[in-house]
ZABA-324621 format. One record per residue (C-alpha): residue in three letters; x, y, z; chain; residue number from 1. Coordinates in nm, 2 decimals. Layout:
N
residuo	x	y	z	cadena	num
ala	X	Y	Z	A	NUM
...
END
This chain:
421
residuo	x	y	z	cadena	num
met	0.33	1.42	0.16	A	1
ser	0.47	1.54	0.49	A	2
pro	0.77	1.76	0.48	A	3
pro	1.11	1.63	0.61	A	4
thr	1.18	1.69	0.98	A	5
val	1.51	1.83	1.09	A	6
thr	1.74	1.71	1.36	A	7
ala	2.01	1.97	1.43	A	8
ser	2.36	1.90	1.56	A	9
ala	2.59	2.12	1.75	A	10
pro	2.52	2.48	1.66	A	11
ser	2.89	2.58	1.68	A	12
ile	2.96	2.41	1.34	A	13
gly	2.62	2.46	1.18	A	14
val	2.57	2.09	1.09	A	15
ala	2.23	1.93	1.05	A	16
ala	2.09	1.59	0.95	A	17
val	1.75	1.58	0.77	A	18
glu	1.54	1.27	0.78	A	19
ser	1.21	1.21	0.62	A	20
gly	0.91	1.11	0.83	A	21
ala	0.56	1.20	0.92	A	22
pro	0.41	1.25	1.26	A	23
glu	0.27	0.94	1.41	A	24
ala	-0.10	0.89	1.34	A	25
arg	-0.32	0.74	1.60	A	26
arg	-0.48	0.43	1.46	A	27
val	-0.79	0.27	1.58	A	28
ser	-0.81	-0.10	1.52	A	29
leu	-1.14	-0.22	1.38	A	30
pro	-1.33	-0.48	1.58	A	31
ala	-1.40	-0.81	1.43	A	32
pro	-1.74	-0.81	1.26	A	33
lys	-2.02	-1.01	1.42	A	34
ser	-2.12	-1.30	1.21	A	35
val	-2.48	-1.28	1.08	A	36
ala	-2.49	-1.63	0.94	A	37
met	-2.69	-1.91	1.12	A	38
pro	-2.64	-2.28	1.11	A	39
pro	-2.85	-2.42	0.83	A	40
lys	-3.09	-2.61	1.05	A	41
arg	-3.15	-2.31	1.28	A	42
leu	-3.20	-2.08	0.98	A	43
leu	-3.46	-2.31	0.82	A	44
ala	-3.64	-2.34	1.16	A	45
val	-3.65	-1.97	1.21	A	46
trp	-3.75	-1.90	0.85	A	47
gly	-4.03	-2.17	0.87	A	48
leu	-4.16	-2.04	1.20	A	49
gly	-4.17	-1.68	1.06	A	50
trp	-4.37	-1.79	0.75	A	51
leu	-4.59	-2.01	0.96	A	52
leu	-4.69	-1.71	1.18	A	53
ile	-4.75	-1.51	0.86	A	54
gly	-4.97	-1.78	0.72	A	55
ala	-5.16	-1.81	1.05	A	56
ala	-5.22	-1.44	1.05	A	57
val	-5.35	-1.44	0.70	A	58
ala	-5.57	-1.74	0.76	A	59
ala	-5.71	-1.59	1.07	A	60
gly	-5.80	-1.27	0.87	A	61
ile	-5.97	-1.48	0.60	A	62
ala	-6.15	-1.71	0.84	A	63
phe	-6.28	-1.41	1.03	A	64
thr	-6.50	-1.32	0.74	A	65
arg	-6.61	-1.67	0.66	A	66
ser	-6.82	-1.94	0.82	A	67
gly	-6.68	-2.17	1.09	A	68
ala	-6.70	-2.47	0.86	A	69
glu	-6.43	-2.32	0.64	A	70
phe	-6.20	-2.21	0.92	A	71
gly	-6.00	-2.53	0.93	A	72
pro	-5.92	-2.57	0.56	A	73
thr	-5.85	-2.20	0.53	A	74
leu	-5.61	-2.20	0.82	A	75
phe	-5.43	-2.51	0.70	A	76
met	-5.39	-2.40	0.33	A	77
ser	-5.29	-2.04	0.43	A	78
ile	-5.01	-2.17	0.65	A	79
leu	-4.89	-2.41	0.37	A	80
phe	-4.90	-2.13	0.11	A	81
ala	-4.69	-1.92	0.34	A	82
glu	-4.44	-2.20	0.38	A	83
val	-4.42	-2.25	0.01	A	84
val	-4.34	-1.88	-0.05	A	85
gly	-4.08	-1.87	0.23	A	86
phe	-3.90	-2.19	0.15	A	87
thr	-3.90	-2.14	-0.22	A	88
ala	-3.74	-1.80	-0.17	A	89
leu	-3.49	-1.93	0.08	A	90
leu	-3.38	-2.24	-0.10	A	91
ser	-3.36	-2.07	-0.44	A	92
thr	-3.15	-1.79	-0.30	A	93
arg	-2.91	-2.00	-0.11	A	94
leu	-2.88	-2.31	-0.34	A	95
val	-2.99	-2.23	-0.69	A	96
phe	-2.90	-1.86	-0.75	A	97
pro	-2.52	-1.91	-0.69	A	98
leu	-2.52	-2.13	-1.00	A	99
phe	-2.63	-1.83	-1.21	A	100
glu	-2.36	-1.59	-1.09	A	101
arg	-2.13	-1.63	-1.39	A	102
met	-2.41	-1.56	-1.64	A	103
pro	-2.48	-1.22	-1.79	A	104
ala	-2.69	-0.99	-1.57	A	105
ala	-3.01	-1.01	-1.78	A	106
ala	-2.99	-1.39	-1.81	A	107
asn	-2.91	-1.42	-1.44	A	108
leu	-3.22	-1.21	-1.34	A	109
gly	-3.45	-1.39	-1.58	A	110
leu	-3.35	-1.73	-1.44	A	111
gln	-3.39	-1.61	-1.08	A	112
ile	-3.75	-1.49	-1.16	A	113
leu	-3.83	-1.81	-1.35	A	114
thr	-3.70	-2.02	-1.06	A	115
leu	-3.90	-1.84	-0.80	A	116
leu	-4.22	-1.84	-1.01	A	117
ser	-4.20	-2.21	-1.10	A	118
gly	-4.11	-2.31	-0.74	A	119
thr	-4.39	-2.10	-0.59	A	120
val	-4.66	-2.20	-0.85	A	121
phe	-4.58	-2.57	-0.84	A	122
gly	-4.56	-2.56	-0.46	A	123
ser	-4.89	-2.39	-0.44	A	124
ile	-5.05	-2.65	-0.67	A	125
val	-4.92	-2.92	-0.45	A	126
val	-5.07	-2.75	-0.15	A	127
thr	-5.41	-2.74	-0.31	A	128
thr	-5.40	-3.12	-0.35	A	129
thr	-5.42	-3.14	0.03	A	130
gln	-5.76	-2.99	0.03	A	131
pro	-5.90	-3.08	-0.32	A	132
tyr	-6.27	-3.03	-0.24	A	133
phe	-6.21	-2.69	-0.08	A	134
ala	-5.99	-2.59	-0.38	A	135
leu	-6.26	-2.69	-0.63	A	136
ala	-6.53	-2.52	-0.43	A	137
his	-6.33	-2.19	-0.42	A	138
phe	-6.13	-2.23	-0.74	A	139
arg	-6.11	-1.85	-0.82	A	140
thr	-6.00	-1.77	-0.47	A	141
val	-5.74	-2.04	-0.47	A	142
ala	-5.62	-1.94	-0.82	A	143
met	-5.59	-1.58	-0.70	A	144
ile	-5.39	-1.69	-0.40	A	145
val	-5.15	-1.89	-0.62	A	146
val	-5.09	-1.58	-0.83	A	147
val	-5.03	-1.37	-0.53	A	148
asn	-4.80	-1.63	-0.39	A	149
ala	-4.60	-1.64	-0.71	A	150
val	-4.56	-1.26	-0.71	A	151
leu	-4.48	-1.26	-0.34	A	152
gly	-4.23	-1.54	-0.39	A	153
val	-4.04	-1.34	-0.65	A	154
ile	-4.04	-1.03	-0.44	A	155
val	-3.91	-1.21	-0.13	A	156
gly	-3.66	-1.41	-0.32	A	157
ile	-3.51	-1.11	-0.50	A	158
ala	-3.51	-0.91	-0.17	A	159
leu	-3.33	-1.20	0.01	A	160
arg	-3.07	-1.23	-0.27	A	161
thr	-3.01	-0.86	-0.26	A	162
tyr	-2.96	-0.88	0.12	A	163
asp	-2.72	-1.17	0.08	A	164
ser	-2.52	-0.98	-0.19	A	165
met	-2.50	-0.67	0.03	A	166
arg	-2.39	-0.88	0.33	A	167
glu	-2.12	-1.05	0.13	A	168
gln	-1.99	-0.72	-0.01	A	169
ile	-1.98	-0.56	0.33	A	170
gln	-1.80	-0.86	0.47	A	171
ala	-1.55	-0.86	0.18	A	172
gln	-1.49	-0.48	0.22	A	173
phe	-1.45	-0.52	0.59	A	174
glu	-1.19	-0.80	0.54	A	175
ala	-1.01	-0.59	0.28	A	176
leu	-1.01	-0.29	0.52	A	177
arg	-0.86	-0.51	0.80	A	178
ser	-0.59	-0.64	0.56	A	179
lys	-0.51	-0.29	0.45	A	180
glu	-0.49	-0.17	0.81	A	181
ala	-0.25	-0.46	0.90	A	182
met	-0.04	-0.38	0.60	A	183
glu	-0.02	-0.01	0.70	A	184
arg	0.09	-0.11	1.05	A	185
glu	0.36	-0.33	0.90	A	186
ile	0.47	-0.05	0.67	A	187
glu	0.47	0.19	0.96	A	188
ile	0.70	-0.04	1.16	A	189
ala	0.93	-0.08	0.86	A	190
arg	0.93	0.30	0.82	A	191
glu	1.04	0.34	1.18	A	192
val	1.31	0.08	1.15	A	193
gln	1.44	0.24	0.83	A	194
arg	1.43	0.59	0.99	A	195
glu	1.65	0.45	1.27	A	196
leu	1.90	0.33	1.02	A	197
leu	1.96	0.69	0.88	A	198
pro	2.20	0.92	1.06	A	199
arg	2.04	1.08	1.36	A	200
ala	2.30	1.36	1.37	A	201
cys	2.58	1.48	1.16	A	202
pro	2.94	1.39	1.24	A	203
ile	3.17	1.66	1.36	A	204
val	3.47	1.71	1.12	A	205
pro	3.68	2.02	1.13	A	206
gly	3.62	2.24	0.83	A	207
leu	3.33	2.04	0.70	A	208
lys	2.95	2.11	0.72	A	209
ile	2.71	1.84	0.61	A	210
ala	2.34	1.78	0.58	A	211
gly	2.12	1.51	0.43	A	212
ala	1.77	1.41	0.36	A	213
cys	1.59	1.09	0.25	A	214
arg	1.23	1.08	0.13	A	215
pro	1.08	0.74	0.04	A	216
ala	0.82	0.74	-0.23	A	217
ile	0.58	0.49	-0.06	A	218
gly	0.67	0.49	0.31	A	219
val	0.98	0.28	0.28	A	220
gly	1.23	0.25	0.00	A	221
gly	1.57	0.15	-0.12	A	222
asp	1.76	0.48	-0.09	A	223
tyr	1.99	0.55	0.20	A	224
tyr	2.29	0.76	0.30	A	225
asp	2.53	0.72	0.59	A	226
tyr	2.83	0.88	0.76	A	227
leu	3.11	0.67	0.89	A	228
gln	3.34	0.87	1.12	A	229
phe	3.66	0.68	1.15	A	230
ser	3.84	0.95	1.34	A	231
glu	3.81	1.32	1.41	A	232
his	3.97	1.40	1.07	A	233
arg	3.85	1.11	0.85	A	234
leu	3.50	1.07	0.74	A	235
gly	3.33	0.81	0.51	A	236
ile	3.03	0.93	0.31	A	237
val	2.80	0.68	0.14	A	238
ile	2.49	0.71	-0.07	A	239
ala	2.31	0.42	-0.24	A	240
asp	2.00	0.33	-0.43	A	241
val	1.87	-0.03	-0.43	A	242
ala	1.67	-0.14	-0.73	A	243
gly	1.30	-0.15	-0.66	A	244
lys	1.07	0.01	-0.41	A	245
gly	0.88	-0.08	-0.09	A	246
ile	0.97	-0.33	0.17	A	247
pro	1.18	-0.57	-0.05	A	248
ala	1.41	-0.28	-0.14	A	249
ala	1.42	-0.15	0.22	A	250
leu	1.53	-0.50	0.34	A	251
leu	1.81	-0.51	0.09	A	252
met	1.91	-0.16	0.18	A	253
ala	1.93	-0.25	0.55	A	254
gly	2.16	-0.54	0.46	A	255
leu	2.37	-0.33	0.23	A	256
gln	2.41	-0.07	0.50	A	257
gly	2.53	-0.33	0.75	A	258
ser	2.78	-0.46	0.49	A	259
val	2.92	-0.11	0.43	A	260
arg	2.97	-0.06	0.80	A	261
ser	3.14	-0.39	0.84	A	262
leu	3.37	-0.36	0.53	A	263
ala	3.47	0.01	0.52	A	264
gly	3.76	0.14	0.73	A	265
pro	4.01	0.42	0.72	A	266
ala	4.27	0.19	0.57	A	267
val	4.04	0.04	0.31	A	268
glu	4.04	0.22	-0.02	A	269
pro	3.69	0.32	-0.17	A	270
gly	3.75	0.10	-0.48	A	271
glu	3.82	-0.20	-0.26	A	272
val	3.51	-0.13	-0.05	A	273
asn	3.29	-0.14	-0.36	A	274
arg	3.46	-0.46	-0.49	A	275
leu	3.39	-0.64	-0.16	A	276
leu	3.03	-0.51	-0.15	A	277
asn	2.98	-0.63	-0.51	A	278
gly	3.09	-0.98	-0.42	A	279
met	2.87	-1.00	-0.11	A	280
leu	2.57	-0.87	-0.30	A	281
tyr	2.62	-1.10	-0.60	A	282
arg	2.64	-1.41	-0.38	A	283
ser	2.34	-1.33	-0.16	A	284
thr	2.09	-1.21	-0.42	A	285
thr	1.98	-1.26	-0.78	A	286
thr	2.09	-1.03	-1.06	A	287
ala	1.74	-0.87	-1.04	A	288
arg	1.85	-0.73	-0.71	A	289
tyr	2.13	-0.48	-0.75	A	290
ala	2.23	-0.14	-0.61	A	291
thr	2.42	0.17	-0.72	A	292
leu	2.65	0.31	-0.46	A	293
phe	2.89	0.60	-0.42	A	294
phe	3.15	0.57	-0.14	A	295
ala	3.39	0.86	-0.05	A	296
leu	3.65	0.90	0.21	A	297
tyr	3.73	1.25	0.32	A	298
asp	4.06	1.35	0.48	A	299
ala	4.00	1.68	0.67	A	300
asp	4.38	1.74	0.72	A	301
arg	4.46	1.74	0.35	A	302
arg	4.11	1.83	0.23	A	303
val	4.13	1.53	-0.01	A	304
leu	3.82	1.34	-0.11	A	305
ser	3.89	0.98	-0.23	A	306
tyr	3.59	0.81	-0.39	A	307
ser	3.46	0.52	-0.60	A	308
asn	3.14	0.51	-0.79	A	309
ala	2.94	0.18	-0.85	A	310
gly	2.70	0.29	-1.12	A	311
his	2.56	0.58	-0.92	A	312
phe	2.48	0.93	-1.04	A	313
pro	2.81	1.12	-1.04	A	314
pro	2.80	1.36	-0.75	A	315
leu	2.83	1.73	-0.84	A	316
leu	3.10	1.96	-0.71	A	317
val	3.01	2.33	-0.72	A	318
gly	3.30	2.56	-0.67	A	319
arg	3.29	2.88	-0.48	A	320
asp	3.30	3.06	-0.81	A	321
gly	3.00	2.87	-0.94	A	322
thr	3.19	2.62	-1.16	A	323
val	3.04	2.27	-1.17	A	324
ala	3.22	1.94	-1.21	A	325
his	3.11	1.58	-1.20	A	326
leu	3.30	1.33	-0.99	A	327
gly	3.37	1.03	-1.22	A	328
ala	3.54	0.70	-1.14	A	329
asp	3.24	0.51	-1.26	A	330
gly	3.18	0.14	-1.23	A	331
ile	2.89	-0.10	-1.28	A	332
pro	2.62	-0.14	-1.02	A	333
leu	2.68	-0.38	-0.73	A	334
gly	2.56	-0.73	-0.76	A	335
leu	2.55	-0.78	-1.14	A	336
phe	2.89	-0.95	-1.20	A	337
glu	3.09	-1.13	-0.94	A	338
glu	3.44	-1.04	-1.07	A	339
ala	3.36	-0.67	-1.13	A	340
arg	3.64	-0.42	-1.05	A	341
tyr	3.60	-0.06	-0.93	A	342
gly	3.84	0.22	-0.98	A	343
gln	3.88	0.53	-0.77	A	344
ala	3.99	0.89	-0.79	A	345
gln	4.09	1.18	-0.57	A	346
arg	3.99	1.54	-0.56	A	347
thr	4.14	1.82	-0.35	A	348
leu	3.86	2.04	-0.22	A	349
glu	3.89	2.42	-0.18	A	350
thr	3.72	2.64	0.08	A	351
gly	3.36	2.71	-0.03	A	352
asp	3.33	2.40	-0.25	A	353
leu	2.99	2.24	-0.23	A	354
leu	2.96	1.86	-0.28	A	355
ala	2.61	1.72	-0.37	A	356
leu	2.54	1.35	-0.36	A	357
tyr	2.20	1.25	-0.48	A	358
thr	1.99	0.96	-0.61	A	359
asp	1.78	0.94	-0.93	A	360
gly	1.47	1.05	-0.74	A	361
ile	1.61	1.41	-0.74	A	362
val	1.67	1.47	-1.11	A	363
glu	1.41	1.22	-1.25	A	364
ala	1.12	1.35	-1.04	A	365
gln	0.83	1.39	-1.28	A	366
gly	0.60	1.69	-1.28	A	367
leu	0.23	1.68	-1.34	A	368
asp	0.30	1.72	-1.72	A	369
gly	0.54	1.43	-1.72	A	370
val	0.85	1.65	-1.75	A	371
glu	1.15	1.55	-1.53	A	372
phe	1.30	1.79	-1.28	A	373
gly	1.63	1.74	-1.46	A	374
glu	2.00	1.79	-1.38	A	375
glu	2.01	2.14	-1.52	A	376
arg	1.74	2.27	-1.28	A	377
phe	1.91	2.09	-0.99	A	378
ile	2.25	2.25	-1.08	A	379
glu	2.08	2.59	-1.11	A	380
leu	1.94	2.56	-0.76	A	381
leu	2.28	2.45	-0.62	A	382
thr	2.48	2.73	-0.78	A	383
arg	2.23	3.00	-0.70	A	384
his	2.21	2.90	-0.33	A	385
arg	2.56	2.76	-0.29	A	386
asn	2.64	2.99	0.00	A	387
ala	2.31	2.93	0.18	A	388
asp	2.29	2.73	0.51	A	389
leu	2.30	2.36	0.42	A	390
asp	2.00	2.28	0.63	A	391
asp	1.79	2.54	0.46	A	392
leu	1.92	2.44	0.11	A	393
val	1.83	2.07	0.17	A	394
leu	1.48	2.17	0.28	A	395
lys	1.45	2.41	-0.01	A	396
ile	1.54	2.15	-0.27	A	397
met	1.31	1.89	-0.12	A	398
ala	1.03	2.15	-0.12	A	399
glu	1.10	2.23	-0.49	A	400
leu	1.07	1.86	-0.57	A	401
glu	0.75	1.84	-0.37	A	402
gln	0.60	2.13	-0.56	A	403
trp	0.73	2.00	-0.90	A	404
ser	0.58	1.65	-0.86	A	405
gly	0.25	1.79	-0.70	A	406
gly	0.31	1.57	-0.40	A	407
his	0.31	1.25	-0.60	A	408
ala	0.67	1.12	-0.60	A	409
his	0.72	0.81	-0.80	A	410
asp	1.07	0.73	-0.67	A	411
asp	1.27	0.76	-0.35	A	412
ala	1.47	1.09	-0.33	A	413
thr	1.79	1.12	-0.13	A	414
leu	2.03	1.42	-0.10	A	415
val	2.35	1.48	0.09	A	416
leu	2.53	1.82	0.08	A	417
ala	2.87	1.89	0.22	A	418
arg	3.06	2.22	0.21	A	419
val	3.42	2.28	0.29	A	420
gly	3.45	2.57	0.54	A	421
END
């Protein structure tokens, strides 16, 4: 998985925004495969002409060693024998063999051989009736030719069936590859759209440094974070996790982000924002589609953080002395019950306090042995590096998660860090 890329803001305040994303890959569209199938009439004509030429060549070789009186019957019967082999193989492969596909492999193969043998032998016997006197006069030769025709018919029929099977498999694989390529293009477009929804730069708020990162598990996901700068001294911070993964979760996430931006304001309390969001989400989706969300409003003049939690992981507040506290004010996730109410709380922040907002993809990331990354390990990283540059700390935590999961993340991971300066 590609590491997050960093977009830095004004260096005077040391603020950065981190977004997930991989360099654009040049894709080469596959050309449409050329059809190898012919119209039935043309196929039969070409097939018959080919075996006619084979029969003529065989007849000419036989007649070359025999008297002129036998040339006509030899030529005629050789051509008919060749036609019998060819058409038996073609018609059996295209019309009869498909009826055996659902049978066990051994029974399928046995019926194919039996069909080719019976078709070729009976067809050859019919051919001999066109020249009965010649067949009786050269009984052993004709019998040997019938046996050879039967063996040749089996070989040609099995070879033709093998060719048809390989052609069908190649066609199916090509179509699957084209479908996969089209889906990858759609996911790439969705990834670009989602990347545009994330903050491109960090807001400038006196006395506050902030950094964030979002890493979808499968290209696009349901996690998101956002900054809402209402004024120079008032900032809204939101982090959310929509149930599910992939494009459906990403679409719901985009709608939720738009709703947050339309409902939140400097005069709207965080608990009221969550209540309004819950009503909108409940009326527009099923109960299977829900989201957890933490919304906070920071007043830089008073250093007061007002917040409301709708079923999200409680953010962590790491003090400058290393003490750790959870920000409560919990409520149920958005979209489950129409009349749900959400409380809120306030916290006065001190200089050096580090606030960590995160989704479950951080603490529930599974290692190769199935063990989760865990909250304790996450807190240990935060406390040990609480004075580090926020950009570096975000990248370090994401790198730890990448190493822990072995590059196989099973859930979206989003992290927002803010420090009071």
